[in-house]
Steps between C-alpha positions, in 0.01 A plus 500: 500500500777506235608849382565537129821657374333790303339620824832547682735602216618850416375672815803711597476869412846555638664243270308639199612856585863383539488325159349812349774722640768274356345482153443879484857563610641271230267641225592858594867416499481330157359822350840671526666229286336664199717809566824315417767702328564360152855406411634772272797709417505681825584186697815442301633855494759650725483883478875575532465813292227759437390356169440160646313662783263680270451182299431305823244763603323472169494120528373522860225740388396263224479217759289719725263585209474130426418411861263797536185338352530219764501749794136612475365137495725429805355789699147417382532132600678563827218730607241254370641215705522724807134595459383144456717382795333758720159403365554133581643574846201722571270209426707275727479752778122488492461124455419310821601171336563330174435153349629286216295671229588858609870399524488367138344825384796683643743251358351572153544870584867442583545308170383815322750702706774271368405596148557872557877489419410338161227755424736782593784370286261457208397863523864607550615316189219633282400835662326635195300184423141468616488120548753493789308777678178308463671190639622707795151636558356145492747414778367795705136401423551144612675615823199720571253225422684259732474752789128551424452123500667486838270770641191322364599162634595635848175699525289203396658273764515748787881533509517872570560632851253771421322544169482877505833514313375284208350788304814713526728216386276418207452861383876561499569203277220584254591867489868449413426213262276742306788747498736225366253426224499869409882497481476206255264699281744794512788265409319428168581856406848513662655227716711750699191697582340181622800422717503857636130471584569174687785655701277801588224268615751309715630820655147604581438157651814514710471862618119501543471880453211669681317585173191337360450239378838359605445569867216244499719216374 
């Protein structure tokens, strides 16, 4: 009996995990490029006397103030990518196998990971505008939906080593996606407040403090 290609393609969890590691590493590295120091007076000055030193310090401070709005989106996105990397790897750890369709779901997820540097830069360039923050949130939403689609597909096709972890994986995604939606609503009032709320949610996700309801997710 002849075996069809779709039945044998995309069945290596190890290769998928390796590709995922590489893409996350590149995306997380690209985030720092948004923290570039702009070319200004400070780069051309040589403080050979006290006056020039004070002028250089003022110019350096102005550069730091200019770069400052980009730092919060960098921290926010680095933590976001770390959280989603852990989420994807946790799924891989509990999958007994994969197939072509599940592999493509995760390739779509990785495509969304590749968009994070763009979303981050958009927020960094326009930190007080609402549209970039909404675009950023849409990136987060689609990442979460891709992981939920992965869980649904794997559960329907018996790909879990044990299905007692399915509920915990699903609840965590839904809980934090609801929190991200709340941060977007807050950003309609103040975008920095929305970013601060996102960073707080990510800290709670990473630290998993023993306080309800965060100790359940």
